[in-house]
C-alpha positions as a printed NumPy array, in Angstrom:
array([[104.564,  96.212, 115.934],
       [102.518,  99.338, 115.276],
       [103.707, 102.15 , 113.031],
       [103.06 , 104.721, 115.778],
       [103.665, 104.625, 119.52 ],
       [101.473, 106.548, 121.993],
       [103.833, 109.54 , 121.822],
       [103.62 , 109.605, 118.019],
       [ 99.834, 109.823, 118.316],
       [100.161, 112.657, 120.824],
       [102.616, 114.471, 118.59 ],
       [100.406, 114.158, 115.515],
       [ 97.378, 115.479, 117.395],
       [ 99.376, 118.36 , 118.889],
       [100.691, 119.371, 115.47 ],
       [ 97.351, 118.87 , 113.753],
       [ 95.515, 121.029, 116.258],
       [ 98.416, 123.476, 116.773],
       [ 97.804, 122.857, 120.471],
       [ 99.871, 124.762, 123.031],
       [100.714, 122.115, 125.646],
       [102.222, 124.69 , 128.008],
       [ 98.778, 125.957, 129.011],
       [ 98.097, 122.713, 130.928],
       [100.763, 123.596, 133.52 ],
       [102.247, 120.096, 133.416],
       [105.75 , 119.548, 134.743],
       [107.882, 120.411, 131.69 ],
       [110.439, 117.642, 132.174],
       [107.774, 114.958, 132.602],
       [105.809, 116.297, 129.64 ],
       [108.84 , 116.289, 127.368],
       [109.861, 112.81 , 128.508],
       [106.367, 111.51 , 127.686],
       [106.395, 113.148, 124.27 ],
       [109.802, 111.534, 123.706],
       [108.365, 108.079, 124.414],
       [108.508, 107.568, 128.192],
       [105.102, 106.185, 129.118],
       [103.441, 108.391, 131.752],
       [ 99.772, 107.654, 132.419],
       [ 99.254, 110.934, 134.285],
       [100.544, 113.026, 131.384],
       [ 98.561, 110.981, 128.846],
       [ 95.367, 111.371, 130.885],
       [ 95.887, 115.133, 130.988],
       [ 96.69 , 115.517, 127.286],
       [ 94.317, 113.091, 125.565],
       [ 90.994, 114.884, 126.277],
       [ 92.505, 118.224, 125.254],
       [ 93.535, 116.678, 121.919],
       [ 90.191, 114.941, 121.287],
       [ 91.875, 111.559, 121.695],
       [ 90.278, 108.573, 123.41 ],
       [ 92.17 , 108.338, 126.7  ],
       [ 91.564, 104.642, 127.372],
       [ 92.583, 103.622, 123.858],
       [ 95.719, 105.73 , 124.026],
       [ 96.696, 104.237, 127.391],
       [ 96.166, 100.753, 125.945],
       [ 97.965, 101.443, 122.667],
       [101.229,  99.735, 123.753],
       [ 99.238,  96.488, 124.109],
       [ 97.334,  96.753, 120.821],
       [ 98.22 ,  93.953, 118.411],
       [ 95.685,  93.76 , 115.568],
       [ 95.064,  90.251, 114.289],
       [ 93.469,  89.902, 110.865],
       [ 93.143,  86.875, 108.622],
       [ 94.244,  87.946, 105.152],
       [ 92.334,  86.201, 102.339],
       [ 93.992,  84.371,  99.477],
       [ 94.756,  86.668,  96.572],
       [ 96.497,  89.374,  98.617],
       [100.261,  89.839,  98.77 ],
       [102.187,  92.418, 100.772],
       [105.586,  93.821,  99.815],
       [107.506,  95.767, 102.455],
       [110.415,  97.931, 101.332],
       [112.781, 100.125, 103.366],
       [111.43 , 103.373, 104.796],
       [111.428, 104.6  , 108.387],
       [111.522, 102.043, 111.176],
       [108.934,  99.573, 109.799],
       [109.189, 100.115, 106.047],
       [106.479, 101.059, 103.551],
       [103.812,  98.673, 102.278],
       [102.749,  97.92 ,  98.728],
       [100.091,  95.356,  97.87 ],
       [ 98.839,  93.024,  95.176],
       [ 95.21 ,  91.938,  94.926],
       [ 94.85 ,  89.127,  92.416],
       [ 92.276,  86.918,  90.751],
       [ 92.363,  84.479,  87.83 ],
       [ 92.581,  87.211,  85.189],
       [ 93.986,  90.347,  86.828],
       [ 96.784,  91.575,  89.091],
       [ 96.07 ,  94.894,  90.803],
       [ 99.113,  96.591,  92.355],
       [ 98.708,  99.306,  94.975],
       [101.619, 101.713,  95.49 ],
       [105.228, 100.871,  94.703],
       [107.258, 101.196,  97.877],
       [110.935, 102.099,  97.622],
       [112.025,  98.832,  96.005],
       [109.7  ,  97.063,  93.567],
       [111.933,  94.177,  92.51 ],
       [110.045,  91.556,  94.522],
       [106.777,  92.764,  93.015],
       [108.251,  92.769,  89.488],
       [109.588,  89.246,  89.961],
       [106.131,  88.1  ,  91.026],
       [104.016,  89.74 ,  88.314],
       [106.462,  88.632,  85.61 ],
       [105.382,  85.05 ,  86.258],
       [101.905,  85.791,  84.862],
       [102.184,  87.255,  81.348],
       [ 98.599,  86.175,  80.632],
       [ 97.074,  88.409,  83.332],
       [ 96.16 ,  92.082,  82.973],
       [ 98.11 ,  94.222,  85.413],
       [ 97.161,  97.64 ,  86.743],
       [ 99.002,  99.939,  89.144],
       [ 97.031, 102.205,  91.482],
       [ 98.589, 104.976,  93.582],
       [ 97.039, 106.096,  96.872],
       [ 98.931, 109.403,  97.109],
       [102.105, 110.864,  95.694],
       [104.507, 110.865,  98.604],
       [107.858, 109.556,  97.411],
       [107.888, 106.373,  99.499],
       [104.658, 105.254,  97.775],
       [105.651, 106.179,  94.226],
       [109.442, 105.749,  94.127],
       [109.271, 102.823,  91.689],
       [106.367, 103.938,  89.512],
       [108.556, 104.413,  86.426],
       [110.255, 101.08 ,  87.091],
       [106.907,  99.278,  87.277],
       [105.268, 100.887,  84.249],
       [106.754,  98.459,  81.672],
       [105.096,  95.598,  83.572],
       [101.582,  97.034,  83.846],
       [ 98.818,  97.943,  81.423],
       [ 97.868, 101.164,  83.236],
       [ 99.017, 103.346,  86.135],
       [ 96.63 , 105.665,  87.994],
       [ 95.895, 107.758,  91.012],
       [ 92.137, 107.496,  90.488],
       [ 89.765, 110.262,  91.525],
       [ 87.25 , 109.483,  94.282],
       [ 83.953, 108.156,  92.985],
       [ 85.48 , 105.944,  90.302],
       [ 84.2  , 102.385,  89.994],
       [ 85.905,  99.666,  87.929],
       [ 85.488,  95.909,  87.498],
       [ 88.249,  93.366,  87.024],
       [ 86.677,  89.948,  86.574],
       [ 84.98 ,  89.17 ,  89.889],
       [ 86.606,  92.144,  91.633],
       [ 84.877,  95.509,  91.954],
       [ 87.062,  98.5  ,  92.823],
       [ 85.64 , 101.772,  94.148],
       [ 87.693, 104.836,  95.039],
       [ 87.15 , 106.82 ,  98.244],
       [ 88.318, 110.31 ,  99.154],
       [ 90.917, 110.245, 101.94 ],
       [ 92.534, 113.627, 101.264],
       [ 94.209, 115.148, 104.305],
       [ 97.582, 113.516, 104.881],
       [ 98.096, 114.554, 101.276],
       [ 95.818, 116.158,  98.697],
       [ 94.718, 114.43 ,  96.557],
       [ 94.594, 110.963,  98.098],
       [ 92.395, 107.964,  97.322],
       [ 91.649, 104.717,  99.087],
       [ 90.596, 101.674,  97.072],
       [ 87.681,  99.596,  98.342],
       [ 87.494,  96.125,  96.788],
       [ 84.674,  93.604,  96.809],
       [ 84.835,  90.124,  95.345],
       [ 87.161,  88.273,  97.704],
       [ 85.855,  86.39 , 100.728],
       [ 86.184,  89.578, 102.791],
       [ 85.914,  93.197, 101.599],
       [ 89.138,  95.136, 101.804],
       [ 90.379,  98.688, 101.448],
       [ 93.859,  99.918, 100.558],
       [ 94.156, 103.143, 102.544],
       [ 97.599, 104.592, 101.866],
       [ 98.613, 106.768, 104.821],
       [ 95.108, 107.934, 105.762],
       [ 94.865, 105.521, 108.69 ],
       [ 97.175, 103.059, 110.444],
       [ 96.515, 100.423, 113.061],
       [ 96.019, 102.533, 116.175],
       [ 96.885, 105.808, 114.495],
       [ 96.624, 107.919, 111.344],
       [ 98.943, 109.667, 108.936],
       [100.427, 112.958, 110.019],
       [ 98.462, 116.007, 108.892],
       [ 99.146, 119.734, 108.957],
       [ 96.897, 122.023, 110.958],
       [ 95.402, 123.328, 107.727],
       [ 94.162, 119.872, 106.674],
       [ 93.674, 118.105, 110.025],
       [ 89.889, 118.437, 110.167],
       [ 89.581, 117.432, 106.506],
       [ 91.548, 114.249, 107.175],
       [ 89.471, 113.378, 110.232],
       [ 86.22 , 113.983, 108.368],
       [ 87.22 , 111.887, 105.357],
       [ 88.375, 108.973, 107.508],
       [ 85.196, 108.969, 109.587],
       [ 82.892, 109.443, 106.599],
       [ 84.572, 107.3  , 103.952],
       [ 86.588, 104.593, 105.765],
       [ 85.066, 103.923, 109.166],
       [ 81.576, 103.622, 107.681],
       [ 82.639, 100.62 , 105.6  ],
       [ 81.465,  97.195, 106.817],
       [ 83.199,  96.417, 110.099],
       [ 84.78 ,  93.269, 108.671],
       [ 86.539,  95.281, 105.96 ],
       [ 90.275,  94.617, 106.006],
       [ 92.394,  97.77 , 105.971],
       [ 95.681,  97.422, 104.09 ],
       [ 97.622, 100.435, 105.337],
       [100.653, 102.24 , 103.963],
       [102.773, 101.482, 107.026],
       [102.542,  98.969, 109.832],
       [100.302,  95.932, 110.271],
       [ 97.049,  95.111, 108.547],
       [ 93.934,  95.931, 110.537],
       [ 90.168,  96.18 , 110.001],
       [ 87.405,  98.761, 110.296],
       [ 86.006,  96.989, 113.362],
       [ 89.359,  96.894, 115.113],
       [ 90.009, 100.582, 114.51 ],
       [ 86.531, 101.554, 115.685],
       [ 87.378,  99.803, 118.96 ],
       [ 91.075, 100.659, 119.374],
       [ 92.141, 103.767, 117.451],
       [ 92.495, 106.742, 119.83 ],
       [ 91.922, 109.268, 117.034],
       [ 88.358, 108.023, 116.409]])
């Protein structure tokens, strides 16, 4: 199941662009029903081009089910938030455990990392919305360091190379973490992008978010796995082919 339905995408684009939907002279009841989640191809076809959304992708969004093979060394922890929860991740090798965000309940993560006292452990934050940082203080006794790293930082952890990318927009500051060294490159994106959607952004920062995603995430190798803050795992290639925002 995706984090956002077609109407969520419409709503985010309308808010981000401060678009006045009344100027399209659509039947108000049908328009409101569509924005409330009643699929209406005619309304979607009228709205999508005005909102710079890909019409075909938006019409097909209810059928989009990203399928990605997740390499060994990655663990996902889902804790309660919204309708699908919030994701936190571990990327691990023989010597290090890298934790990305905390979710709203870190006990499963703590139980896991406590099994490996010999490994260095580092916590990285993508952005400081409460659902991604709620357990930061709780996790600190179990990690060597805790950071929201600035874009442009590069670190090595054994065979893993971590580079930070600017994804400010949904929140400022915000960083994504691009990792090489596993069988497939991967990027932990926070709420910058979701499978078939993107994080909600105010009108003031909407263009900034779009620019950073296109410049810093969607230019990564197409096989790059995207570990997102909410919803299912996806990839750069899948989003280039299915995400109506891009």
